[in-house]
C-alpha positions in Angstrom: -38.8 -39.7 0.8 -40.5 -36.5 -0.6 -44.2 -36.5 -1.1 -44.3 -32.8 -2.3 -45.9 -32.5 -5.7 -43.5 -31.3 -8.5 -43.9 -27.5 -9.2 -42.5 -25.2 -11.9 -39.8 -24.0 -9.5 -38.7 -27.6 -9.1 -38.4 -28.0 -12.8 -36.1 -25.0 -13.0 -33.9 -26.0 -10.1 -33.8 -29.8 -10.1 -32.1 -31.4 -13.1 -33.1 -34.9 -11.9 -36.7 -34.1 -12.7 -37.7 -34.7 -16.4 -39.3 -31.6 -17.9 -42.2 -33.7 -19.3 -43.1 -35.0 -15.8 -46.0 -32.7 -15.5 -47.5 -34.1 -18.7 -47.8 -37.5 -17.2 -50.1 -36.6 -14.3 -49.4 -35.7 -10.7 -46.0 -36.9 -9.4 -44.1 -36.4 -6.2 -40.6 -35.1 -6.3 -39.3 -38.4 -5.0 -41.0 -40.4 -7.7 -39.9 -37.9 -10.4 -36.3 -38.1 -9.3 -36.1 -41.9 -8.8 -35.5 -43.0 -12.4 -32.9 -40.3 -13.0 -31.0 -41.4 -9.9 -31.1 -45.0 -11.0 -29.4 -44.0 -14.3 -26.4 -42.5 -12.4 -25.3 -45.9 -11.2 -27.4 -49.1 -12.1 -25.6 -51.0 -9.2 -27.2 -48.8 -6.6 -30.8 -49.6 -5.5 -32.9 -46.5 -5.4 -36.4 -46.8 -3.8 -39.1 -44.2 -3.0 -40.5 -44.2 0.5 -44.0 -42.8 1.0 -44.7 -40.8 4.1 -43.9 -37.7 6.2 -40.3 -37.5 7.5 -41.5 -35.9 10.7 -43.4 -39.0 11.5 -40.9 -41.8 10.7 -40.6 -44.5 13.4 -37.5 -46.2 14.9 -37.9 -49.2 12.6 -37.6 -47.0 9.5 -34.5 -45.3 10.9 -32.8 -48.7 11.7 -32.8 -49.6 8.0 -30.1 -47.0 7.3 -26.4 -46.2 8.1 -26.7 -42.6 7.0 -29.7 -40.2 6.8 -29.6 -37.0 4.8 -32.4 -34.4 5.5 -33.1 -31.4 3.3 -35.9 -28.8 3.0 -37.2 -29.8 6.4 -38.3 -27.7 9.4 -36.0 -27.4 12.4 -38.5 -29.5 14.4 -38.2 -32.3 11.9 -34.4 -32.1 11.7 -34.2 -32.3 15.5 -36.6 -35.2 15.6 -34.7 -37.3 13.1 -31.3 -36.4 14.5 -32.5 -37.5 18.0 -33.9 -40.7 16.6 -30.5 -41.5 14.9 -28.7 -41.0 18.2 -31.2 -43.2 20.2 -30.5 -46.3 18.1 -28.2 -49.0 19.2 -26.4 -48.9 15.8 -24.4 -46.0 14.5 -26.4 -43.8 12.2 -24.8 -40.7 10.7 -27.0 -37.6 10.2 -26.6 -34.8 7.7 -28.9 -31.9 7.0 -28.5 -29.5 4.0 -30.3 -26.4 3.1 -30.0 -24.1 0.0 -31.6 -20.7 0.1 -31.0 -19.0 -3.2 -27.3 -18.3 -3.3 -26.5 -19.4 0.3 -26.2 -22.9 1.7 -25.7 -24.8 5.0 -24.6 -28.3 5.8 -24.7 -29.8 9.2 -23.0 -33.1 10.2 -23.4 -35.3 13.2 -21.3 -38.5 13.1 -21.6 -39.0 16.8 -18.4 -40.8 17.7 -16.4 -41.2 14.5 -13.1 -43.0 13.9 -11.2 -42.5 10.7 -7.8 -42.8 9.1 -5.9 -39.6 8.3 -2.8 -39.5 6.1 0.2 -37.9 7.7 3.0 -36.0 5.8 5.1 -39.2 5.8 2.4 -41.1 4.1 1.5 -43.3 7.1 -2.1 -43.4 8.1 -3.0 -42.5 11.6 -6.3 -43.2 13.4 -8.2 -40.2 14.6 -11.3 -39.9 16.8 -13.9 -37.2 16.7 -16.9 -36.6 18.9 -19.8 -34.7 17.4 -22.5 -32.6 19.0 -26.1 -33.2 18.1 -28.0 -30.5 16.2 -29.8 -29.5 19.4 -26.5 -29.2 21.3 -24.8 -27.2 18.4 -27.5 -24.6 18.0 -28.0 -24.2 21.8 -24.4 -22.9 22.3 -24.7 -19.3 23.6 -23.6 -16.9 20.8 -21.3 -15.0 23.2 -19.3 -18.2 23.6 -18.6 -18.5 19.8 -15.5 -17.3 18.1 -15.7 -13.7 16.9 -15.0 -14.8 13.3 -18.0 -17.1 13.2 -19.7 -16.6 9.8 -22.7 -14.3 9.8 -24.6 -16.9 7.8 -24.6 -19.2 10.8 -26.4 -16.5 12.9 -28.8 -15.5 10.1 -29.9 -19.1 9.5 -30.6 -19.5 13.3 -32.7 -16.3 13.3 -34.7 -17.4 10.2 -35.4 -21.0 11.5 -36.4 -19.6 14.9 -38.9 -17.3 13.2 -40.3 -20.1 11.0 -40.6 -22.3 14.1 -42.4 -19.6 16.2 -44.8 -18.9 13.3 -45.4 -22.5 12.4 -44.0 -22.0 8.9 -42.4 -24.6 6.7 -38.9 -23.8 5.3 -39.2 -21.2 2.6 -42.7 -20.1 3.6 -41.4 -16.5 4.1 -41.3 -13.4 2.0 -39.8 -9.9 2.3 -43.1 -8.9 3.9 -41.9 -10.8 7.0 -38.8 -8.7 7.3 -40.0 -6.4 10.1 -41.0 -9.5 12.3 -37.7 -11.2 11.4 -35.7 -8.1 12.4 -37.6 -8.0 15.7 -36.6 -11.7 16.2 -33.0 -10.8 15.4 -33.1 -8.1 18.1 -34.6 -10.4 20.7 -32.1 -13.1 20.0 -29.1 -10.8 19.9 -30.2 -9.2 23.2 -30.5 -12.5 24.9 -27.2 -13.8 23.4 -25.2 -10.7 24.0 -24.4 -10.3 20.3 -24.3 -7.2 18.2 -27.0 -7.0 15.6 -24.4 -6.0 13.1 -23.2 -9.6 13.1 -26.5 -10.4 11.3 -26.7 -7.9 8.4 -30.2 -6.9 7.4 -29.2 -7.3 3.7 -28.3 -10.9 4.4 -31.7 -11.6 6.0 -33.4 -9.9 3.1 -31.6 -12.2 0.6 -32.7 -15.3 2.6 -36.3 -14.1 2.9 -36.6 -13.1 -0.7 -35.4 -16.6 -1.8 -38.4 -18.3 -0.3 -38.4 -21.9 -1.5 -36.3 -21.1 -4.6 -32.9 -22.8 -4.9 -30.0 -21.6 -7.0 -28.9 -24.7 -9.1 -25.2 -23.9 -9.2 -25.2 -23.5 -5.4 -27.1 -26.8 -5.1 -24.5 -28.5 -7.2 -21.6 -27.2 -5.0 -23.4 -28.2 -1.8 -24.4 -31.6 -3.2 -20.9 -32.3 -4.4 -19.4 -31.5 -1.0 -22.1 -33.4 0.8 -21.6 -36.5 -1.4 -17.9 -36.4 -0.6 -18.7 -36.2 3.1 -21.0 -39.2 2.9 -18.3 -41.3 1.2 -15.8 -40.2 3.9 -18.2 -41.4 6.6 -18.8 -44.8 4.9 -15.1 -45.4 4.2 -13.8 -43.9 7.4 -11.0 -42.2 5.4 -10.3 -38.5 5.2 -11.0 -35.5 7.5 -14.8 -35.0 7.7 -16.5 -31.7 8.1 -17.0 -30.8 11.8 -19.7 -29.8 12.0 -21.2 -27.0 9.9 -20.3 -25.9 6.4 -21.4 -22.7 4.8 -21.3 -21.4 1.2 -22.3 -18.0 -0.1 -22.1 -17.3 -3.8 -21.8 -13.6 -3.1 -18.1 -14.1 -2.1 -17.6 -17.6 -3.4 -16.2 -18.8 0.0 -16.8 -22.1 1.7 -16.4 -22.0 5.5 -16.4 -24.7 8.1 -17.6 -24.0 11.7 -17.0 -26.3 14.6 -19.8 -25.5 17.1 -19.1 -26.2 19.9 -15.4 -26.7 19.5 -14.3 -30.1 20.8 -10.8 -31.6 21.2 -9.4 -34.1 18.7 -7.9 -37.3 20.3 -5.2 -39.1 18.5 -4.4 -42.8 18.8 -1.3 -44.7 17.6 
């Protein structure tokens, strides 16, 4: 579901979109990607849904076991995640964002049981309880571990600014930096966190990116996300809990469990 019209930036970042798509008239990103996705695996049914993700109803959500949201506002993510949790069936929720050379994945599997292989080779059942997106981002920063990645805080500042200004994701530029720095100060003051934990240079990178995505980073995030979806479906292997961050500047991938919850083991 993506009604946005294909742009030149899409052609340079999304290898699923044929480069001649603009020659055949106006096309949405979803429609442009559909045929390419079908070619990956003819046994998988791929369909385009027309509409606005922020307006989907409960009947639409019930059709799926897993929902992945990308390039959406915080308000839309919270709305869809909340809808997934309200349903009688178990619906896993993922969100993923790529801002130039940085990326974030959020995972909410609610109550998730899976098999984990032990050193002896015997599988052992594990149980994880996940926080919703609203619960995760509402944890006071002063309660988070000191080693929490700076990218987590920077993403919260940026999405808070976009929300307060009524902006869509990526509708920011370096001209917004003074206002974003004021937002950082306000949030850090309220959360009792040093502003040094959210470097100005990092915020500048995220703002300068706008809607542009770095294809190699998209590939890394997409590969990891794809593995996580398979883990959720198969109930095998340790899943991400509950944030994953990647920054091409240092090449590191970091998992953050926010808020930390205990793992219960069952024989």
